[in-house]
MITISE-984217 format. One record per residue (C-alpha): residue number from 1; residue in one letter; x, y, z. Coordinates in Angstrom, 2 decimals, m for minus. Each point is the difference from the previous one (the first is absolute). Last residue first. Layout:
# MITISE-984217
ATOM   num   residu        xx        yy        zz
ATOM   NUM        a         X         Y         Z
...
***
This chain:
# MITISE-984217
ATOM   num   residu        xx        yy        zz
ATOM   365        g    169.50     51.03     63.93
ATOM   364        q     m0.47     m2.49      2.82
ATOM   363        h     m3.18      0.52      1.99
ATOM   362        t     m0.94      1.87      3.16
ATOM   361        r      2.70      2.64     m0.11
ATOM   360        r      2.08      2.16      2.34
ATOM   359        t      1.67      2.69     m2.06
ATOM   358        p      3.69     m0.55     m0.69
ATOM   357        q      2.80      1.83      1.81
ATOM   356        p      2.53      0.91     m2.65
ATOM   355        q      3.67      0.75      0.84
ATOM   354        t      1.80      2.91     m1.67
ATOM   353        v      3.72      0.87      0.18
ATOM   352        c      1.46     m2.64     m2.33
ATOM   351        g     m2.74      0.27     m2.63
ATOM   350        i      0.72      3.71     m0.44
ATOM   349        a      3.75     m0.18     m0.62
ATOM   348        g      3.14     m1.56      1.41
ATOM   347        g      3.68      0.11      0.96
ATOM   346        d      1.13      3.26      1.58
ATOM   345        e      0.64      1.77     m3.30
ATOM   344        i     m3.41     m1.26     m1.10
ATOM   343        l     m1.63      2.28      2.58
ATOM   342        s      1.50      3.24     m1.29
ATOM   341        v     m1.03     m0.71     m3.59
ATOM   340        v     m3.41     m1.22      1.14
ATOM   339        d     m2.30      2.53     m1.66
ATOM   338        i     m3.51     m1.42      0.24
ATOM   337        g     m2.02     m0.43     m3.18
ATOM   336        v     m3.71     m0.43      0.56
ATOM   335        i     m2.05     m2.34     m2.19
ATOM   334        e     m3.70      0.32      0.82
ATOM   333        r     m1.72     m3.37      0.05
ATOM   332        g     m2.82     m0.95     m2.37
ATOM   331        p      2.17     m2.32     m2.07
ATOM   330        f      2.84     m1.68      1.92
ATOM   329        q      2.22     m1.80     m2.52
ATOM   328        e     m0.43      2.75     m2.60
ATOM   327        g      1.12      2.52      2.62
ATOM   326        i      3.24     m1.94      0.49
ATOM   325        i      0.72      0.40     m3.71
ATOM   324        a     m0.85      3.72      0.06
ATOM   323        k      2.12      0.66      3.09
ATOM   322        a      2.95     m1.79     m1.61
ATOM   321        q     m0.33      2.03     m3.18
ATOM   320        e     m0.13      3.23      2.00
ATOM   319        d      3.13     m0.78      2.04
ATOM   318        n      2.09     m1.30     m2.93
ATOM   317        a      1.95      3.23     m0.65
ATOM   316        n      0.95      0.19      3.67
ATOM   315        g     m0.84      2.57      2.66
ATOM   314        y      0.12     m2.96      2.40
ATOM   313        v     m3.56     m1.19      0.44
ATOM   312        p     m1.35     m2.59      2.42
ATOM   311        v     m3.63     m0.91     m0.71
ATOM   310        l     m2.75      0.38      2.60
ATOM   309        v     m3.10     m1.78     m1.26
ATOM   308        v     m3.38      1.44      0.97
ATOM   307        g     m3.64     m0.90      0.57
ATOM   306        n      0.66     m2.09      3.10
ATOM   305        a      3.74     m0.70      0.07
ATOM   304        t      2.55     m1.59     m2.35
ATOM   303        y      3.64      0.88      0.78
ATOM   302        y      2.88      0.24     m2.47
ATOM   301        n      3.44     m1.66      0.08
ATOM   300        t     m0.58     m1.37     m3.49
ATOM   299        y      1.29      3.35     m1.33
ATOM   298        v      3.70     m0.64      0.52
ATOM   297        g      2.81      1.60      2.05
ATOM   296        d      2.54     m2.57      1.23
ATOM   295        t      2.78      2.59      0.11
ATOM   294        l      2.99      0.45     m2.29
ATOM   293        t      2.98      1.96      1.30
ATOM   292        t      1.41      3.37     m1.06
ATOM   291        v      3.12      1.31      1.75
ATOM   290        r      1.28      3.59     m0.21
ATOM   289        w      3.40      1.34      0.94
ATOM   288        g      1.98      3.17      0.72
ATOM   287        i     m2.11      1.46      2.77
ATOM   286        k     m2.59     m2.58      0.91
ATOM   285        s     m2.80     m1.58     m1.97
ATOM   284        t     m2.08     m3.13      0.36
ATOM   283        v     m2.49     m0.61     m2.80
ATOM   282        q     m2.57     m2.78      0.28
ATOM   281        h     m1.10     m1.40     m3.31
ATOM   280        v     m3.33     m1.06     m1.46
ATOM   279        g      0.41     m2.10     m3.13
ATOM   278        g      0.72      1.16     m3.54
ATOM   277        k     m3.69      0.21     m0.74
ATOM   276        p     m2.00     m0.96      3.07
ATOM   275        i     m1.08     m3.66     m0.31
ATOM   274        p     m2.51     m0.84     m2.66
ATOM   273        l     m3.02     m2.07      1.05
ATOM   272        p     m0.70     m3.20     m1.90
ATOM   271        t     m3.51     m1.49      0.29
ATOM   270        l     m0.46     m3.75      0.46
ATOM   269        t     m3.29     m1.90     m0.01
ATOM   268        l      0.82     m3.10      2.02
ATOM   267        s     m0.97     m3.51     m1.04
ATOM   266        k     m2.99     m1.54      1.79
ATOM   265        g      0.54     m3.16      2.05
ATOM   264        s     m2.59      0.91      2.63
ATOM   263        e      2.65      0.92      2.59
ATOM   262        t      1.55      2.33     m2.57
ATOM   261        t      2.52     m1.01     m2.64
ATOM   260        a      3.70      0.53     m0.62
ATOM   259        e      1.99     m0.81     m3.14
ATOM   258        r      0.06      3.53     m1.41
ATOM   257        l      0.61      1.33      3.52
ATOM   256        a      3.22     m1.99      0.35
ATOM   255        e      1.33      1.35     m3.31
ATOM   254        y     m0.93      3.54      0.99
ATOM   253        a      1.74     m0.36      3.37
ATOM   252        a      3.18     m1.27     m1.63
ATOM   251        m     m0.06      2.94     m2.44
ATOM   250        f     m0.53      2.54      2.79
ATOM   249        m      2.83     m1.50      2.05
ATOM   248        p      2.37     m0.08     m3.00
ATOM   247        y     m0.87      3.65     m0.86
ATOM   246        r      0.68      1.32      3.51
ATOM   245        p      3.61      0.98     m0.80
ATOM   244        d     m1.27      2.22     m2.85
ATOM   243        s      2.30     m0.69     m2.96
ATOM   242        k     m2.71     m2.08     m1.65
ATOM   241        d     m2.14      3.09     m0.45
ATOM   240        e     m3.32     m1.31     m1.31
ATOM   239        t     m1.54      0.57      3.42
ATOM   238        w     m2.83     m1.68      1.87
ATOM   237        n     m1.72     m0.02      3.34
ATOM   236        y     m3.03     m2.25      0.37
ATOM   235        i     m3.76      0.45      0.24
ATOM   234        v     m1.96     m3.13      0.78
ATOM   233        s     m3.57     m1.01     m0.86
ATOM   232        s     m1.63     m3.26      1.15
ATOM   231        d     m2.29      1.08      2.86
ATOM   230        g      0.98      3.66     m0.40
ATOM   229        t      2.94      2.43      0.20
ATOM   228        f      2.56     m2.50      1.29
ATOM   227        r      3.43      1.58      0.31
ATOM   226        a      3.43     m0.44     m1.62
ATOM   225        v      3.70      0.75      0.62
ATOM   224        i      0.54      2.87      2.46
ATOM   223        d     m3.02     m1.04      2.08
ATOM   222        v      1.27     m3.60     m0.05
ATOM   221        h      2.72      0.86      2.48
ATOM   220        s      3.47     m0.38     m1.45
ATOM   219        d      2.41     m0.96      2.79
ATOM   218        t     m1.48      2.87      2.06
ATOM   217        t      3.05      2.31      0.11
ATOM   216        d     m0.41      1.36     m3.52
ATOM   215        g      2.37      2.80     m1.05
ATOM   214        w      0.76     m1.22     m3.50
ATOM   213        a      3.25     m1.79      0.83
ATOM   212        e     m1.62     m1.16      3.27
ATOM   211        c     m2.34     m2.21     m1.96
ATOM   210        e      2.76     m1.66     m2.03
ATOM   209        g      2.06     m0.71      3.10
ATOM   208        q     m2.95     m1.53      1.83
ATOM   207        g     m1.03     m2.20     m2.91
ATOM   206        a     m3.01      0.66     m2.17
ATOM   205        g     m3.71     m0.79     m0.25
ATOM   204        p     m0.81     m3.48     m1.30
ATOM   203        l     m3.81      0.32     m0.13
ATOM   202        w     m2.06     m2.47      2.03
ATOM   201        i     m3.68     m0.35     m0.81
ATOM   200        f     m1.84     m1.89      2.72
ATOM   199        h     m3.48     m1.49      0.43
ATOM   198        n     m1.84     m0.70      3.26
ATOM   197        v     m0.20      3.30      1.87
ATOM   196        g     m1.72      0.39      3.39
ATOM   195        l      2.53      2.54      1.25
ATOM   194        y      1.19     m1.73      3.19
ATOM   193        d     m0.29     m3.72     m0.74
ATOM   192        s      0.72      0.31     m3.73
ATOM   191        l      3.00      2.21      0.60
ATOM   190        v      1.32     m2.42      2.62
ATOM   189        k     m0.43     m2.99     m2.32
ATOM   188        e      1.58      1.90     m2.88
ATOM   187        v      3.12      0.64      2.08
ATOM   186        e      0.29     m3.69      0.86
ATOM   185        q     m0.37     m0.96     m3.67
ATOM   184        k      2.60      2.56     m1.03
ATOM   183        s      2.41     m1.52      2.49
ATOM   182        l      0.95      1.66      3.27
ATOM   181        g      3.63     m0.25      1.13
ATOM   180        p      0.59      3.71      0.32
ATOM   179        n     m3.14      2.13     m0.04
ATOM   178        r      0.91      3.68      0.01
ATOM   177        n      3.68      0.47     m0.80
ATOM   176        h      0.54     m3.41     m1.63
ATOM   175        n     m2.68      0.30     m2.65
ATOM   174        i     m3.47     m1.16     m0.95
ATOM   173        i     m1.75      3.32      0.59
ATOM   172        s      1.50      2.80     m2.11
ATOM   171        s      1.87     m2.17     m2.53
ATOM   170        d     m3.09     m2.16     m0.59
ATOM   169        t     m1.77      2.93     m1.58
ATOM   168        a     m3.67      0.20      0.86
ATOM   167        m     m3.47     m0.83     m1.32
ATOM   166        f     m2.87     m1.56      1.97
ATOM   165        t     m3.14     m1.40     m1.59
ATOM   164        g     m3.01     m0.74      2.21
ATOM   163        r     m2.75      2.20     m1.38
ATOM   162        g      1.17      3.34      1.39
ATOM   161        n      2.34      0.50     m2.98
ATOM   160        v      3.09      0.11      2.20
ATOM   159        s      3.26      1.97      0.03
ATOM   158        v      2.46     m0.39      2.86
ATOM   157        s      3.64      0.89      0.65
ATOM   156        g     m0.90      3.58      0.85
ATOM   155        g     m1.76     m1.37      3.08
ATOM   154        e      3.30     m1.18      1.45
ATOM   153        m      0.89     m3.58      0.92
ATOM   152        v      1.50     m2.07      2.79
ATOM   151        l     m1.82     m3.28      0.65
ATOM   150        p     m1.41     m1.92      2.97
ATOM   149        p     m3.25      1.99     m0.29
ATOM   148        t     m1.08      2.47      2.70
ATOM   147        f     m3.79      0.51      0.10
ATOM   146        v     m1.37      3.15      1.61
ATOM   145        p     m3.64      0.17      1.08
ATOM   144        l     m1.65      3.44      0.00
ATOM   143        d     m0.48      2.50      2.81
ATOM   142        l      0.88      2.88     m2.34
ATOM   141        r      2.54      1.52      2.39
ATOM   140        e      1.30     m3.41      1.10
ATOM   139        g      0.30     m1.27     m3.58
ATOM   138        m      1.77      3.20     m1.00
ATOM   137        q      2.49     m0.51      2.81
ATOM   136        k      0.74     m3.54     m1.17
ATOM   135        t      0.44      1.18     m3.58
ATOM   134        v      2.30      2.89      0.94
ATOM   133        q      2.47     m2.08      2.04
ATOM   132        a      2.49     m0.72     m2.82
ATOM   131        d      0.00      3.69     m0.86
ATOM   130        l      1.40      0.76      3.44
ATOM   129        p      2.81     m2.54     m0.36
ATOM   128        h      1.19      1.35     m3.37
ATOM   127        d      3.63     m1.14     m0.40
ATOM   126        f      0.74      0.00     m3.71
ATOM   125        r      1.42     m2.59     m2.42
ATOM   124        g     m1.21     m2.94      2.07
ATOM   123        g     m1.98     m1.63     m2.78
ATOM   122        w     m2.17      2.96     m0.75
ATOM   121        g      0.04      1.51      3.49
ATOM   120        n     m1.12     m3.11      1.88
ATOM   119        f     m3.80      0.25     m0.19
ATOM   118        n     m1.58     m3.01      1.67
ATOM   117        w     m2.95     m0.40     m2.39
ATOM   116        d     m2.82      1.33      2.22
ATOM   115        t     m3.45     m0.87     m1.37
ATOM   114        l     m2.95      2.18      0.94
ATOM   113        a     m3.67     m0.93      0.33
ATOM   112        l     m3.44      0.97     m1.29
ATOM   111        g     m3.25     m1.97      0.24
ATOM   110        g     m3.15      0.99     m1.86
ATOM   109        q     m1.30     m3.53     m0.43
ATOM   108        d      1.76     m0.62     m3.33
ATOM   107        d      3.48      0.25      1.48
ATOM   106        v      2.61      2.73     m0.19
ATOM   105        i      3.79      0.38      0.09
ATOM   104        f      2.17      3.05      0.67
ATOM   103        i      3.73     m0.22     m0.73
ATOM   102        p      1.62      1.78      2.89
ATOM   101        g      2.74      2.63      0.06
ATOM   100        n      3.73     m0.35     m0.59
ATOM    99        d     m0.17     m0.32     m3.78
ATOM    98        r     m3.00      2.03     m1.09
ATOM    97        v      0.65      2.38      2.91
ATOM    96        w      3.31      1.19     m1.46
ATOM    95        v      0.27      3.38      1.77
ATOM    94        d      2.89     m0.30      2.49
ATOM    93        d      1.00     m0.85      3.57
ATOM    92        t     m3.43      0.09      1.59
ATOM    91        p     m1.60      0.85      3.36
ATOM    90        i     m3.81     m0.37     m0.09
ATOM    89        v     m2.18      3.07      0.54
ATOM    88        y     m3.19     m0.33     m2.01
ATOM    87        l     m1.78      2.58     m2.17
ATOM    86        d     m3.23     m0.69     m1.86
ATOM    85        i     m0.99      2.07     m3.04
ATOM    84        n     m3.25     m0.18     m1.98
ATOM    83        q     m1.88      2.88      1.67
ATOM    82        q      3.09      2.20     m0.23
ATOM    81        g      0.35     m0.61     m3.71
ATOM    80        i      2.92      2.33     m0.82
ATOM    79        g     m0.67      3.70      0.49
ATOM    78        f      3.64      1.01     m0.52
ATOM    77        y      0.29      1.57      3.45
ATOM    76        a     m2.07     m2.75      1.59
ATOM    75        l      2.24     m2.72     m1.41
ATOM    74        l      3.12      1.89      1.04
ATOM    73        y     m1.27      0.60      3.55
ATOM    72        a     m0.98     m3.64      0.45
ATOM    71        i      3.44     m1.08     m1.20
ATOM    70        h      1.74      2.32      2.49
ATOM    69        e     m2.23     m1.15      2.86
ATOM    68        r      0.79     m3.63     m0.79
ATOM    67        h      3.75      0.73     m0.12
ATOM    66        q     m0.20      1.62      3.43
ATOM    65        e     m1.88     m3.05      1.27
ATOM    64        d      2.52     m2.52     m1.34
ATOM    63        n      0.90     m1.86     m3.20
ATOM    62        a     m3.25      0.67     m1.82
ATOM    61        i     m1.94     m2.77     m1.76
ATOM    60        i     m2.63      1.27     m2.41
ATOM    59        h     m3.20     m1.88     m0.81
ATOM    58        v     m1.55      1.53     m3.13
ATOM    57        t     m3.68     m0.82     m0.29
ATOM    56        e     m1.36     m0.41     m3.51
ATOM    55        n     m0.80      1.83     m3.25
ATOM    54        n      0.74      3.71      0.34
ATOM    53        a      2.56     m0.77      2.70
ATOM    52        l      2.16     m1.92     m2.49
ATOM    51        a      0.99      2.86     m2.30
ATOM    50        a      0.71      2.45      2.84
ATOM    49        a      1.87     m2.60      2.05
ATOM    48        m      2.21     m0.91     m2.94
ATOM    47        a      0.84      3.64     m0.77
ATOM    46        l      0.72      0.72      3.68
ATOM    45        w      2.26     m3.04      0.20
ATOM    44        t      1.94      1.14     m3.09
ATOM    43        r      0.46      3.50      1.43
ATOM    42        e      1.32     m1.52      3.24
ATOM    41        l      2.88     m1.85     m1.64
ATOM    40        k      2.95      2.40      0.10
ATOM    39        m     m1.19      1.83      3.11
ATOM    38        q     m0.26     m3.30      1.87
ATOM    37        y      3.42     m1.22     m1.11
ATOM    36        g      1.70      3.30      0.89
ATOM    35        a      2.27     m1.48      2.64
ATOM    34        y      0.42     m3.73     m0.56
ATOM    33        i     m1.92     m3.26      0.55
ATOM    32        r     m1.67      1.11      3.27
ATOM    31        d     m1.07      3.24     m1.68
ATOM    30        h     m3.70     m0.59     m0.51
ATOM    29        p     m2.16     m1.39     m2.80
ATOM    28        w     m3.67     m0.88      0.56
ATOM    27        q     m0.79     m3.71      0.07
ATOM    26        l     m3.04     m0.38     m2.27
ATOM    25        w     m2.98     m2.35      0.24
ATOM    24        t     m2.81     m0.06     m2.57
ATOM    23        g     m3.72     m0.35      0.63
ATOM    22        e     m3.17     m2.05      0.05
ATOM    21        h      1.04     m1.26     m3.39
ATOM    20        t     m2.02     m1.54     m2.83
ATOM    19        e      1.84     m2.47     m2.25
ATOM    18        w      2.89      1.36     m2.07
ATOM    17        e      2.61     m1.37      2.43
ATOM    16        a     m1.21     m3.56     m0.42
ATOM    15        a     m1.40     m1.66      3.12
ATOM    14        l      2.14     m2.28      2.18
ATOM    13        y     m1.93     m2.86      1.57
ATOM    12        y     m1.59     m0.96      3.32
ATOM    11        g     m2.30     m3.00      0.47
ATOM    10        l      1.01     m1.04      3.52
ATOM     9        e      2.06     m2.96     m1.22
ATOM     8        r      1.66      2.33     m2.50
ATOM     7        p      0.87      2.45      2.76
ATOM     6        t      1.82     m2.68      1.95
ATOM     5        s     m1.42     m1.13      3.33
ATOM     4        e      1.70      1.03      3.26
ATOM     3        p     m1.06      3.67     m0.02
ATOM     2        t      2.51      2.60      1.21
ATOM     1        m     m1.51      3.03      1.74
***
């Protein structure tokens, strides 16, 4: 189903992640990427499902029927929220549902719809044709309208306050590998039409070469830089270590945030969040040699759900401090650390593999 009017014309908008959810979507890992991928990551998916199922529905996408039966067996074996679990069979390439899946939008009359942002494998870096079809198949399964904007973007690019302000890095959207030839004004028009936003905060991000030097293939998604935690509050990554290759990006983001305002003209309340001490590194070893490379592991790649915040942890000295700071931003929610050491080696953390489905509502807020 593809409506002719834009979502904004129909009254749709993008709610903030901390607003009430109907559920969370996960794409369960399997071995299409490489042998052993599923075994490597499955413990993390079980931990996420267990924490989420106590508070909302967990919608799990399995790759095929055998995969679905395997997941159902695991969940039953570990006693994980059977009454709050839905299983769907939709073929996938990988696990990054935040990026290849839909961005859900709502209206004030109880309407719910999906937006499909033309996933192209993070600027053509990877060929994921199955993942690119997930949103359309979800729309068919849920019998919900699907809007397809004339723009390429991933969900990890986006942070909103739910009141009309949109925050992103320009390097991850306004670039040659996703939207060549489009001006910032043209991009903002599409975002306004399809997400119902009207005010924009653009952070510089980083160049392709810089990003890939620290294991980031997203051109610096905003979820590894800064996130809204309230109407006018933002948490941002910070380090005093000027030798960290990400320091210039973090400094540029901080300077932009200091000058930014919300849609009402209010200055932002900024809270620094330390990055993992010394960085999170991937170690590759073979007989006779050992290579250590920096990853894009940070704590802003968390996920806010009903009653709980899932925070990526790395066995790092800063894990507990980061959990405490994030907990101060979301009082009343349980803060659950999820070990993502294995996941970050493949390019992401909790926010990258979770997609919120908001509750239908009858008034904004």
